[in-house]
PDB file with SEQRES, HELIX, SHEET and CRYST1 records, atoms N, CA, C and O in Angstrom:
SEQRES   1 A   67  MET THR HIS ILE THR ILE MET LEU ASP ALA ALA THR GLU          
SEQRES   2 A   67  ALA ARG LEU ARG LEU ALA ALA GLU ILE HIS ASP ARG ARG          
SEQRES   3 A   67  VAL GLU ASP LEU ALA GLU LEU ALA ILE ALA GLU ALA GLY          
SEQRES   4 A   67  HIS ALA TYR PHE ALA ASP ARG PRO GLN GLU ASP PRO ALA          
SEQRES   5 A   67  ARG ASN MET GLY VAL LEU HIS PRO LEU LEU PHE ALA GLU          
SEQRES   6 A   67  ALA LEU                                                      
HELIX    1 AA1 ALA A   10  HIS A   23  1                                  14    
HELIX    2 AA2 VAL A   27  TYR A   42  1                                  16    
HELIX    3 AA3 PRO A   47  GLU A   49  5                                   3    
HELIX    4 AA4 ALA A   64  ALA A   66  5                                   3    
CRYST1    1.000    1.000    1.000  90.00  90.00  90.00 P 1           1          
ATOM      1  N   MET A   1       0.875  -1.199  -0.021  1.00  0.00           N  
ATOM      2  CA  MET A   1      -0.013   0.014  -0.042  1.00  0.00           C  
ATOM      3  C   MET A   1       0.891   1.219  -0.013  1.00  0.00           C  
ATOM      4  O   MET A   1       1.930   1.238   0.647  1.00  0.00           O  
ATOM      5  N   THR A   2       0.463   2.220  -0.748  1.00  0.00           N  
ATOM      6  CA  THR A   2       1.227   3.472  -0.907  1.00  0.00           C  
ATOM      7  C   THR A   2       0.895   4.392   0.270  1.00  0.00           C  
ATOM      8  O   THR A   2      -0.250   4.478   0.715  1.00  0.00           O  
ATOM      9  N   HIS A   3       1.936   5.080   0.761  1.00  0.00           N  
ATOM     10  CA  HIS A   3       1.699   6.145   1.769  1.00  0.00           C  
ATOM     11  C   HIS A   3       2.040   7.482   1.173  1.00  0.00           C  
ATOM     12  O   HIS A   3       3.050   7.600   0.478  1.00  0.00           O  
ATOM     13  N   ILE A   4       1.211   8.530   1.425  1.00  0.00           N  
ATOM     14  CA  ILE A   4       1.450   9.859   0.966  1.00  0.00           C  
ATOM     15  C   ILE A   4       1.199  10.808   2.108  1.00  0.00           C  
ATOM     16  O   ILE A   4       0.493  10.536   3.080  1.00  0.00           O  
ATOM     17  N   THR A   5       1.840  11.956   1.911  1.00  0.00           N  
ATOM     18  CA  THR A   5       1.622  13.075   2.859  1.00  0.00           C  
ATOM     19  C   THR A   5       0.949  14.194   2.044  1.00  0.00           C  
ATOM     20  O   THR A   5       1.400  14.516   0.945  1.00  0.00           O  
ATOM     21  N   ILE A   6      -0.107  14.774   2.573  1.00  0.00           N  
ATOM     22  CA  ILE A   6      -0.815  15.847   1.889  1.00  0.00           C  
ATOM     23  C   ILE A   6      -0.988  17.048   2.846  1.00  0.00           C  
ATOM     24  O   ILE A   6      -1.092  16.886   4.062  1.00  0.00           O  
ATOM     25  N   MET A   7      -1.013  18.197   2.280  1.00  0.00           N  
ATOM     26  CA  MET A   7      -1.309  19.439   2.964  1.00  0.00           C  
ATOM     27  C   MET A   7      -2.786  19.822   2.781  1.00  0.00           C  
ATOM     28  O   MET A   7      -3.318  19.811   1.671  1.00  0.00           O  
ATOM     29  N   LEU A   8      -3.408  20.149   3.875  1.00  0.00           N  
ATOM     30  CA  LEU A   8      -4.766  20.576   3.802  1.00  0.00           C  
ATOM     31  C   LEU A   8      -4.940  22.032   4.166  1.00  0.00           C  
ATOM     32  O   LEU A   8      -4.276  22.555   5.061  1.00  0.00           O  
ATOM     33  N   ASP A   9      -5.882  22.701   3.425  1.00  0.00           N  
ATOM     34  CA  ASP A   9      -6.103  24.144   3.813  1.00  0.00           C  
ATOM     35  C   ASP A   9      -6.981  24.070   5.113  1.00  0.00           C  
ATOM     36  O   ASP A   9      -7.492  23.019   5.500  1.00  0.00           O  
ATOM     37  N   ALA A  10      -7.103  25.203   5.713  1.00  0.00           N  
ATOM     38  CA  ALA A  10      -7.783  25.229   7.020  1.00  0.00           C  
ATOM     39  C   ALA A  10      -9.296  24.821   6.871  1.00  0.00           C  
ATOM     40  O   ALA A  10      -9.842  24.149   7.747  1.00  0.00           O  
ATOM     41  N   ALA A  11      -9.898  25.202   5.850  1.00  0.00           N  
ATOM     42  CA  ALA A  11     -11.366  24.865   5.640  1.00  0.00           C  
ATOM     43  C   ALA A  11     -11.517  23.377   5.460  1.00  0.00           C  
ATOM     44  O   ALA A  11     -12.409  22.768   6.051  1.00  0.00           O  
ATOM     45  N   THR A  12     -10.690  22.797   4.680  1.00  0.00           N  
ATOM     46  CA  THR A  12     -10.744  21.345   4.451  1.00  0.00           C  
ATOM     47  C   THR A  12     -10.463  20.562   5.728  1.00  0.00           C  
ATOM     48  O   THR A  12     -11.097  19.550   6.024  1.00  0.00           O  
ATOM     49  N   GLU A  13      -9.500  21.066   6.457  1.00  0.00           N  
ATOM     50  CA  GLU A  13      -9.128  20.385   7.762  1.00  0.00           C  
ATOM     51  C   GLU A  13     -10.306  20.449   8.691  1.00  0.00           C  
ATOM     52  O   GLU A  13     -10.662  19.441   9.302  1.00  0.00           O  
ATOM     53  N   ALA A  14     -10.938  21.631   8.821  1.00  0.00           N  
ATOM     54  CA  ALA A  14     -12.082  21.736   9.726  1.00  0.00           C  
ATOM     55  C   ALA A  14     -13.239  20.817   9.321  1.00  0.00           C  
ATOM     56  O   ALA A  14     -13.878  20.176  10.156  1.00  0.00           O  
ATOM     57  N   ARG A  15     -13.484  20.782   7.999  1.00  0.00           N  
ATOM     58  CA  ARG A  15     -14.594  19.931   7.521  1.00  0.00           C  
ATOM     59  C   ARG A  15     -14.257  18.422   7.832  1.00  0.00           C  
ATOM     60  O   ARG A  15     -15.123  17.687   8.306  1.00  0.00           O  
ATOM     61  N   LEU A  16     -13.074  18.004   7.578  1.00  0.00           N  
ATOM     62  CA  LEU A  16     -12.726  16.593   7.816  1.00  0.00           C  
ATOM     63  C   LEU A  16     -12.700  16.240   9.264  1.00  0.00           C  
ATOM     64  O   LEU A  16     -13.119  15.141   9.630  1.00  0.00           O  
ATOM     65  N   ARG A  17     -12.216  17.142  10.130  1.00  0.00           N  
ATOM     66  CA  ARG A  17     -12.208  16.905  11.569  1.00  0.00           C  
ATOM     67  C   ARG A  17     -13.721  16.732  12.071  1.00  0.00           C  
ATOM     68  O   ARG A  17     -14.035  15.830  12.849  1.00  0.00           O  
ATOM     69  N   LEU A  18     -14.596  17.627  11.586  1.00  0.00           N  
ATOM     70  CA  LEU A  18     -16.012  17.465  12.132  1.00  0.00           C  
ATOM     71  C   LEU A  18     -16.609  16.196  11.496  1.00  0.00           C  
ATOM     72  O   LEU A  18     -17.249  15.440  12.226  1.00  0.00           O  
ATOM     73  N   ALA A  19     -16.457  15.921  10.259  1.00  0.00           N  
ATOM     74  CA  ALA A  19     -17.056  14.702   9.599  1.00  0.00           C  
ATOM     75  C   ALA A  19     -16.485  13.460  10.320  1.00  0.00           C  
ATOM     76  O   ALA A  19     -17.220  12.508  10.582  1.00  0.00           O  
ATOM     77  N   ALA A  20     -15.160  13.469  10.642  1.00  0.00           N  
ATOM     78  CA  ALA A  20     -14.537  12.322  11.350  1.00  0.00           C  
ATOM     79  C   ALA A  20     -15.203  12.157  12.699  1.00  0.00           C  
ATOM     80  O   ALA A  20     -15.509  11.033  13.097  1.00  0.00           O  
ATOM     81  N   GLU A  21     -15.436  13.240  13.408  1.00  0.00           N  
ATOM     82  CA  GLU A  21     -16.063  13.115  14.713  1.00  0.00           C  
ATOM     83  C   GLU A  21     -17.490  12.586  14.609  1.00  0.00           C  
ATOM     84  O   GLU A  21     -17.876  11.698  15.369  1.00  0.00           O  
ATOM     85  N   ILE A  22     -18.268  13.116  13.688  1.00  0.00           N  
ATOM     86  CA  ILE A  22     -19.626  12.701  13.430  1.00  0.00           C  
ATOM     87  C   ILE A  22     -19.766  11.238  13.082  1.00  0.00           C  
ATOM     88  O   ILE A  22     -20.740  10.605  13.489  1.00  0.00           O  
ATOM     89  N   HIS A  23     -18.767  10.646  12.297  1.00  0.00           N  
ATOM     90  CA  HIS A  23     -18.865   9.279  11.863  1.00  0.00           C  
ATOM     91  C   HIS A  23     -17.940   8.393  12.708  1.00  0.00           C  
ATOM     92  O   HIS A  23     -17.770   7.215  12.393  1.00  0.00           O  
ATOM     93  N   ASP A  24     -17.360   8.918  13.738  1.00  0.00           N  
ATOM     94  CA  ASP A  24     -16.519   8.149  14.602  1.00  0.00           C  
ATOM     95  C   ASP A  24     -15.358   7.494  13.834  1.00  0.00           C  
ATOM     96  O   ASP A  24     -15.084   6.304  13.994  1.00  0.00           O  
ATOM     97  N   ARG A  25     -14.702   8.277  13.018  1.00  0.00           N  
ATOM     98  CA  ARG A  25     -13.637   7.832  12.174  1.00  0.00           C  
ATOM     99  C   ARG A  25     -12.424   8.787  12.369  1.00  0.00           C  
ATOM    100  O   ARG A  25     -12.562   9.877  12.925  1.00  0.00           O  
ATOM    101  N   ARG A  26     -11.247   8.348  11.899  1.00  0.00           N  
ATOM    102  CA  ARG A  26     -10.083   9.191  11.912  1.00  0.00           C  
ATOM    103  C   ARG A  26     -10.123  10.066  10.693  1.00  0.00           C  
ATOM    104  O   ARG A  26     -10.692   9.676   9.674  1.00  0.00           O  
ATOM    105  N   VAL A  27      -9.523  11.259  10.767  1.00  0.00           N  
ATOM    106  CA  VAL A  27      -9.378  12.159   9.614  1.00  0.00           C  
ATOM    107  C   VAL A  27      -8.703  11.406   8.497  1.00  0.00           C  
ATOM    108  O   VAL A  27      -9.075  11.526   7.329  1.00  0.00           O  
ATOM    109  N   GLU A  28      -7.691  10.618   8.874  1.00  0.00           N  
ATOM    110  CA  GLU A  28      -6.980   9.891   7.842  1.00  0.00           C  
ATOM    111  C   GLU A  28      -7.867   8.896   7.091  1.00  0.00           C  
ATOM    112  O   GLU A  28      -7.676   8.677   5.894  1.00  0.00           O  
ATOM    113  N   ASP A  29      -8.798   8.317   7.758  1.00  0.00           N  
ATOM    114  CA  ASP A  29      -9.771   7.365   7.156  1.00  0.00           C  
ATOM    115  C   ASP A  29     -10.591   8.145   6.096  1.00  0.00           C  
ATOM    116  O   ASP A  29     -10.770   7.641   4.987  1.00  0.00           O  
ATOM    117  N   LEU A  30     -11.059   9.282   6.390  1.00  0.00           N  
ATOM    118  CA  LEU A  30     -11.823  10.106   5.417  1.00  0.00           C  
ATOM    119  C   LEU A  30     -11.011  10.516   4.277  1.00  0.00           C  
ATOM    120  O   LEU A  30     -11.509  10.531   3.151  1.00  0.00           O  
ATOM    121  N   ALA A  31      -9.761  10.859   4.489  1.00  0.00           N  
ATOM    122  CA  ALA A  31      -8.845  11.266   3.435  1.00  0.00           C  
ATOM    123  C   ALA A  31      -8.642  10.032   2.479  1.00  0.00           C  
ATOM    124  O   ALA A  31      -8.722  10.145   1.256  1.00  0.00           O  
ATOM    125  N   GLU A  32      -8.389   8.914   3.085  1.00  0.00           N  
ATOM    126  CA  GLU A  32      -8.173   7.660   2.287  1.00  0.00           C  
ATOM    127  C   GLU A  32      -9.423   7.422   1.448  1.00  0.00           C  
ATOM    128  O   GLU A  32      -9.288   7.128   0.260  1.00  0.00           O  
ATOM    129  N   LEU A  33     -10.593   7.528   1.980  1.00  0.00           N  
ATOM    130  CA  LEU A  33     -11.816   7.352   1.200  1.00  0.00           C  
ATOM    131  C   LEU A  33     -11.979   8.342   0.064  1.00  0.00           C  
ATOM    132  O   LEU A  33     -12.385   7.997  -1.046  1.00  0.00           O  
ATOM    133  N   ALA A  34     -11.658   9.553   0.372  1.00  0.00           N  
ATOM    134  CA  ALA A  34     -11.752  10.598  -0.675  1.00  0.00           C  
ATOM    135  C   ALA A  34     -10.790  10.328  -1.825  1.00  0.00           C  
ATOM    136  O   ALA A  34     -11.161  10.482  -2.989  1.00  0.00           O  
ATOM    137  N   ILE A  35      -9.584   9.935  -1.520  1.00  0.00           N  
ATOM    138  CA  ILE A  35      -8.622   9.580  -2.579  1.00  0.00           C  
ATOM    139  C   ILE A  35      -9.095   8.366  -3.325  1.00  0.00           C  
ATOM    140  O   ILE A  35      -8.986   8.348  -4.551  1.00  0.00           O  
ATOM    141  N   ALA A  36      -9.600   7.372  -2.690  1.00  0.00           N  
ATOM    142  CA  ALA A  36     -10.140   6.116  -3.353  1.00  0.00           C  
ATOM    143  C   ALA A  36     -11.274   6.467  -4.298  1.00  0.00           C  
ATOM    144  O   ALA A  36     -11.364   5.971  -5.420  1.00  0.00           O  
ATOM    145  N   GLU A  37     -12.154   7.361  -3.789  1.00  0.00           N  
ATOM    146  CA  GLU A  37     -13.348   7.726  -4.643  1.00  0.00           C  
ATOM    147  C   GLU A  37     -12.905   8.548  -5.810  1.00  0.00           C  
ATOM    148  O   GLU A  37     -13.453   8.401  -6.903  1.00  0.00           O  
ATOM    149  N   ALA A  38     -11.930   9.414  -5.626  1.00  0.00           N  
ATOM    150  CA  ALA A  38     -11.444  10.245  -6.732  1.00  0.00           C  
ATOM    151  C   ALA A  38     -10.823   9.353  -7.843  1.00  0.00           C  
ATOM    152  O   ALA A  38     -11.032   9.602  -9.030  1.00  0.00           O  
ATOM    153  N   GLY A  39     -10.068   8.324  -7.440  1.00  0.00           N  
ATOM    154  CA  GLY A  39      -9.584   7.437  -8.446  1.00  0.00           C  
ATOM    155  C   GLY A  39     -10.662   6.645  -9.163  1.00  0.00           C  
ATOM    156  O   GLY A  39     -10.578   6.424 -10.372  1.00  0.00           O  
ATOM    157  N   HIS A  40     -11.655   6.226  -8.435  1.00  0.00           N  
ATOM    158  CA  HIS A  40     -12.824   5.527  -9.042  1.00  0.00           C  
ATOM    159  C   HIS A  40     -13.544   6.430 -10.018  1.00  0.00           C  
ATOM    160  O   HIS A  40     -13.901   6.012 -11.120  1.00  0.00           O  
ATOM    161  N   ALA A  41     -13.760   7.698  -9.602  1.00  0.00           N  
ATOM    162  CA  ALA A  41     -14.497   8.654 -10.436  1.00  0.00           C  
ATOM    163  C   ALA A  41     -13.713   8.947 -11.724  1.00  0.00           C  
ATOM    164  O   ALA A  41     -14.309   9.093 -12.791  1.00  0.00           O  
ATOM    165  N   TYR A  42     -12.381   9.031 -11.624  1.00  0.00           N  
ATOM    166  CA  TYR A  42     -11.556   9.370 -12.739  1.00  0.00           C  
ATOM    167  C   TYR A  42     -11.800   8.331 -13.855  1.00  0.00           C  
ATOM    168  O   TYR A  42     -11.937   8.684 -15.026  1.00  0.00           O  
ATOM    169  N   PHE A  43     -11.847   7.115 -13.487  1.00  0.00           N  
ATOM    170  CA  PHE A  43     -11.975   6.019 -14.501  1.00  0.00           C  
ATOM    171  C   PHE A  43     -13.407   5.637 -14.765  1.00  0.00           C  
ATOM    172  O   PHE A  43     -13.636   4.687 -15.513  1.00  0.00           O  
ATOM    173  N   ALA A  44     -14.410   6.327 -14.191  1.00  0.00           N  
ATOM    174  CA  ALA A  44     -15.842   5.899 -14.339  1.00  0.00           C  
ATOM    175  C   ALA A  44     -16.276   5.871 -15.820  1.00  0.00           C  
ATOM    176  O   ALA A  44     -17.035   4.988 -16.219  1.00  0.00           O  
ATOM    177  N   ASP A  45     -15.798   6.837 -16.641  1.00  0.00           N  
ATOM    178  CA  ASP A  45     -16.241   6.876 -17.977  1.00  0.00           C  
ATOM    179  C   ASP A  45     -15.264   6.235 -18.953  1.00  0.00           C  
ATOM    180  O   ASP A  45     -15.463   6.330 -20.164  1.00  0.00           O  
ATOM    181  N   ARG A  46     -14.214   5.586 -18.460  1.00  0.00           N  
ATOM    182  CA  ARG A  46     -13.275   4.898 -19.236  1.00  0.00           C  
ATOM    183  C   ARG A  46     -12.820   3.583 -18.511  1.00  0.00           C  
ATOM    184  O   ARG A  46     -11.650   3.388 -18.181  1.00  0.00           O  
ATOM    185  N   PRO A  47     -13.798   2.739 -18.301  1.00  0.00           N  
ATOM    186  CA  PRO A  47     -13.498   1.506 -17.487  1.00  0.00           C  
ATOM    187  C   PRO A  47     -12.459   0.572 -18.098  1.00  0.00           C  
ATOM    188  O   PRO A  47     -11.804  -0.166 -17.361  1.00  0.00           O  
ATOM    189  N   GLN A  48     -12.293   0.576 -19.359  1.00  0.00           N  
ATOM    190  CA  GLN A  48     -11.315  -0.286 -19.963  1.00  0.00           C  
ATOM    191  C   GLN A  48      -9.886   0.131 -19.647  1.00  0.00           C  
ATOM    192  O   GLN A  48      -8.969  -0.684 -19.743  1.00  0.00           O  
ATOM    193  N   GLU A  49      -9.689   1.372 -19.276  1.00  0.00           N  
ATOM    194  CA  GLU A  49      -8.354   1.874 -18.945  1.00  0.00           C  
ATOM    195  C   GLU A  49      -8.108   1.778 -17.435  1.00  0.00           C  
ATOM    196  O   GLU A  49      -6.990   2.014 -16.976  1.00  0.00           O  
ATOM    197  N   ASP A  50      -9.137   1.435 -16.665  1.00  0.00           N  
ATOM    198  CA  ASP A  50      -8.980   1.391 -15.237  1.00  0.00           C  
ATOM    199  C   ASP A  50      -8.100   0.174 -14.778  1.00  0.00           C  
ATOM    200  O   ASP A  50      -8.484  -0.980 -14.968  1.00  0.00           O  
ATOM    201  N   PRO A  51      -6.964   0.457 -14.196  1.00  0.00           N  
ATOM    202  CA  PRO A  51      -6.048  -0.627 -13.761  1.00  0.00           C  
ATOM    203  C   PRO A  51      -6.676  -1.502 -12.642  1.00  0.00           C  
ATOM    204  O   PRO A  51      -6.158  -2.585 -12.369  1.00  0.00           O  
ATOM    205  N   ALA A  52      -7.734  -1.075 -12.016  1.00  0.00           N  
ATOM    206  CA  ALA A  52      -8.379  -1.864 -10.919  1.00  0.00           C  
ATOM    207  C   ALA A  52      -9.704  -2.469 -11.360  1.00  0.00           C  
ATOM    208  O   ALA A  52     -10.484  -2.942 -10.533  1.00  0.00           O  
ATOM    209  N   ARG A  53      -9.950  -2.453 -12.641  1.00  0.00           N  
ATOM    210  CA  ARG A  53     -11.316  -2.864 -13.138  1.00  0.00           C  
ATOM    211  C   ARG A  53     -11.640  -4.319 -12.729  1.00  0.00           C  
ATOM    212  O   ARG A  53     -12.814  -4.591 -12.478  1.00  0.00           O  
ATOM    213  N   ASN A  54     -10.720  -5.242 -12.646  1.00  0.00           N  
ATOM    214  CA  ASN A  54     -10.978  -6.629 -12.317  1.00  0.00           C  
ATOM    215  C   ASN A  54     -10.686  -7.031 -10.861  1.00  0.00           C  
ATOM    216  O   ASN A  54     -10.769  -8.194 -10.467  1.00  0.00           O  
ATOM    217  N   MET A  55     -10.342  -5.997 -10.098  1.00  0.00           N  
ATOM    218  CA  MET A  55     -10.001  -6.322  -8.687  1.00  0.00           C  
ATOM    219  C   MET A  55     -11.220  -6.641  -7.871  1.00  0.00           C  
ATOM    220  O   MET A  55     -11.140  -7.480  -6.974  1.00  0.00           O  
ATOM    221  N   GLY A  56     -12.353  -6.011  -8.135  1.00  0.00           N  
ATOM    222  CA  GLY A  56     -13.567  -6.362  -7.430  1.00  0.00           C  
ATOM    223  C   GLY A  56     -13.501  -6.178  -5.942  1.00  0.00           C  
ATOM    224  O   GLY A  56     -14.161  -6.916  -5.210  1.00  0.00           O  
ATOM    225  N   VAL A  57     -12.736  -5.230  -5.462  1.00  0.00           N  
ATOM    226  CA  VAL A  57     -12.683  -4.958  -4.052  1.00  0.00           C  
ATOM    227  C   VAL A  57     -13.191  -3.627  -3.657  1.00  0.00           C  
ATOM    228  O   VAL A  57     -12.987  -2.660  -4.392  1.00  0.00           O  
ATOM    229  N   LEU A  58     -13.830  -3.515  -2.559  1.00  0.00           N  
ATOM    230  CA  LEU A  58     -14.259  -2.229  -2.037  1.00  0.00           C  
ATOM    231  C   LEU A  58     -13.227  -1.675  -1.060  1.00  0.00           C  
ATOM    232  O   LEU A  58     -12.455  -2.455  -0.502  1.00  0.00           O  
ATOM    233  N   HIS A  59     -13.183  -0.490  -0.850  1.00  0.00           N  
ATOM    234  CA  HIS A  59     -12.279   0.073   0.087  1.00  0.00           C  
ATOM    235  C   HIS A  59     -12.661  -0.353   1.507  1.00  0.00           C  
ATOM    236  O   HIS A  59     -13.831  -0.230   1.870  1.00  0.00           O  
ATOM    237  N   PRO A  60     -11.752  -0.834   2.303  1.00  0.00           N  
ATOM    238  CA  PRO A  60     -12.098  -1.457   3.584  1.00  0.00           C  
ATOM    239  C   PRO A  60     -12.717  -0.449   4.602  1.00  0.00           C  
ATOM    240  O   PRO A  60     -13.275  -0.866   5.617  1.00  0.00           O  
ATOM    241  N   LEU A  61     -12.616   0.855   4.327  1.00  0.00           N  
ATOM    242  CA  LEU A  61     -13.083   1.849   5.263  1.00  0.00           C  
ATOM    243  C   LEU A  61     -14.529   2.400   4.904  1.00  0.00           C  
ATOM    244  O   LEU A  61     -15.039   3.333   5.525  1.00  0.00           O  
ATOM    245  N   LEU A  62     -15.138   1.750   3.861  1.00  0.00           N  
ATOM    246  CA  LEU A  62     -16.432   2.307   3.445  1.00  0.00           C  
ATOM    247  C   LEU A  62     -17.436   2.283   4.603  1.00  0.00           C  
ATOM    248  O   LEU A  62     -17.468   1.329   5.381  1.00  0.00           O  
ATOM    249  N   PHE A  63     -18.206   3.272   4.707  1.00  0.00           N  
ATOM    250  CA  PHE A  63     -19.261   3.381   5.681  1.00  0.00           C  
ATOM    251  C   PHE A  63     -20.263   2.293   5.442  1.00  0.00           C  
ATOM    252  O   PHE A  63     -20.490   1.969   4.276  1.00  0.00           O  
ATOM    253  N   ALA A  64     -20.874   1.710   6.408  1.00  0.00           N  
ATOM    254  CA  ALA A  64     -21.821   0.609   6.338  1.00  0.00           C  
ATOM    255  C   ALA A  64     -22.974   1.009   5.488  1.00  0.00           C  
ATOM    256  O   ALA A  64     -23.467   0.167   4.736  1.00  0.00           O  
ATOM    257  N   GLU A  65     -23.456   2.241   5.540  1.00  0.00           N  
ATOM    258  CA  GLU A  65     -24.589   2.709   4.768  1.00  0.00           C  
ATOM    259  C   GLU A  65     -24.234   2.687   3.203  1.00  0.00           C  
ATOM    260  O   GLU A  65     -25.111   2.636   2.340  1.00  0.00           O  
ATOM    261  N   ALA A  66     -22.918   2.729   2.936  1.00  0.00           N  
ATOM    262  CA  ALA A  66     -22.558   2.749   1.513  1.00  0.00           C  
ATOM    263  C   ALA A  66     -22.547   1.418   0.890  1.00  0.00           C  
ATOM    264  O   ALA A  66     -22.446   1.307  -0.332  1.00  0.00           O  
ATOM    265  N   LEU A  67     -22.651   0.359   1.704  1.00  0.00           N  
ATOM    266  CA  LEU A  67     -22.596  -1.011   1.222  1.00  0.00           C  
ATOM    267  C   LEU A  67     -23.931  -1.544   0.754  1.00  0.00           C  
ATOM    268  O   LEU A  67     -24.020  -2.694   0.322  1.00  0.00           O  
TER     269      LEU A  67                                                      
END                                                                             
């Protein structure tokens, strides 16, 4: 698994902190989900180019209501 370091502006940090508290998650969990969803969305209209198209796995941190 790849590890990255990102810089957040104050507004994004405040939003993620509150959302993490509401959902009883870590801020890092929400950031991981956002990155995973961005990758999925990028390839949504070009599935044949998606390197993960046959993996058939969901992100392990998905909220229960998303399943």
